[in-house]
C-alpha positions in Angstrom: 79.6 102.1 100.0 78.5 105.6 99.2 79.7 108.3 96.7 81.8 110.1 99.3 83.9 107.0 99.9 84.5 106.5 96.2 85.3 110.2 95.7 87.8 110.1 98.7 89.5 107.1 97.2 89.7 108.8 93.8 91.1 112.2 95.2 94.2 110.8 96.8 96.1 107.7 97.7 94.9 107.2 101.2 93.7 104.7 103.7 90.3 104.8 101.9 91.9 103.9 98.6 93.8 101.1 100.1 90.7 99.7 101.7 88.8 99.9 98.4 91.5 98.0 96.6 91.7 95.2 99.2 90.6 92.1 97.4 89.2 90.7 100.7 86.2 93.0 100.6 83.2 92.7 98.3 82.1 96.3 97.7 78.8 97.2 96.2 77.3 100.4 94.9 74.2 101.4 92.9 74.8 101.6 89.2 73.9 105.3 89.1 77.1 106.1 91.0 79.1 105.1 88.0 77.1 107.7 85.9 77.4 110.3 88.7 81.2 109.8 88.7 81.4 110.3 84.9 79.3 113.4 85.1 81.5 115.0 87.8 84.8 113.7 86.5 86.1 117.1 85.2 85.6 118.7 88.7 87.0 115.6 90.5 90.0 115.5 88.2 90.8 119.2 88.9 90.4 118.7 92.6 92.8 115.7 92.5 95.2 117.5 90.2 95.2 114.7 87.7 95.5 114.7 84.0 92.6 113.2 82.0 94.6 110.0 81.4 95.7 109.7 85.0 92.1 110.2 86.2 90.8 107.6 83.9 93.4 105.2 85.1 92.6 105.8 88.8 88.8 105.5 88.3 89.1 102.4 86.2 91.3 100.8 88.9 88.9 101.7 91.6 85.9 100.4 89.7 87.5 97.0 89.3 86.9 96.6 93.0 83.3 97.6 93.1 80.3 95.7 91.9 77.6 98.1 90.6 74.1 96.9 91.1 71.5 97.8 88.5 68.4 99.8 89.6 66.2 96.7 89.2 68.1 95.0 91.9 67.7 97.7 94.5 64.2 99.0 93.6 62.4 96.3 95.7 64.2 97.7 98.8 63.7 101.4 97.9 60.6 102.0 100.1 62.1 100.4 103.2 65.3 102.4 102.7 63.3 105.6 102.2 61.3 105.0 105.3 64.4 104.4 107.3 65.9 107.7 106.1 62.8 109.8 106.3 63.8 113.3 107.3 67.4 112.6 106.7 68.9 112.8 103.2 66.9 111.3 100.3 70.1 111.1 98.2 71.3 108.3 100.5 68.3 106.0 99.9 70.1 104.2 97.0 73.0 103.2 99.3 70.8 101.8 102.0 68.6 100.1 99.4 71.7 98.6 97.8 72.8 97.1 101.1 69.4 95.7 101.7 69.4 94.0 98.3 72.1 91.5 99.1 73.3 89.7 102.2 76.0 91.9 103.6 77.7 93.1 106.8 76.6 96.7 106.1 77.5 99.7 104.1 80.5 102.0 104.3 79.9 105.8 104.8 81.4 108.5 106.8 78.1 110.5 106.8 77.1 110.6 110.5 73.4 110.9 109.8 73.4 107.4 108.2 74.1 105.9 111.7 70.6 107.0 112.6 68.9 104.3 110.5 68.6 100.8 111.9 68.0 98.7 108.9 71.6 97.9 108.0 74.8 98.6 109.8 76.7 101.7 108.7 80.5 101.3 108.9 82.7 104.4 109.1 86.2 104.3 107.7 87.6 104.3 111.3 85.4 101.3 112.2 86.3 99.5 109.1 90.0 100.0 109.6 89.7 98.7 113.2 87.7 95.6 112.1 90.2 94.9 109.3 93.2 95.2 111.7 91.4 93.0 114.2 91.2 90.4 111.5 95.0 90.7 111.0 95.1 92.8 107.9 97.8 95.4 107.5 97.7 98.1 104.9 
């Protein structure tokens, strides 16, 4: 999953947050996302209208449902991901590389340009909700 999904889950109690906290999904993200969240926490906290303590509680809860892969795990797939995203957005390379580094059903992002690569399936929130409901999950 990409940063925008984690940020959406942090900002408000929503369908995105409920999906993140489903224990039936194994969610992965590059380790640098944890650092990025810490760096932007003051702005995110203000946007969410949360106190420092409440923001810490929400982010800690969300992070319990995400496995963060170290750079060493995704670097072998960096070049393939970069080639697939050439001319798109280089900031998304780590997310595609993360998905390539483990057997998975794809990665979760609502960025429409990520649908243009064909290395790994990109699930939008809407598609993920539909698939989960088709599997009988209600949230």
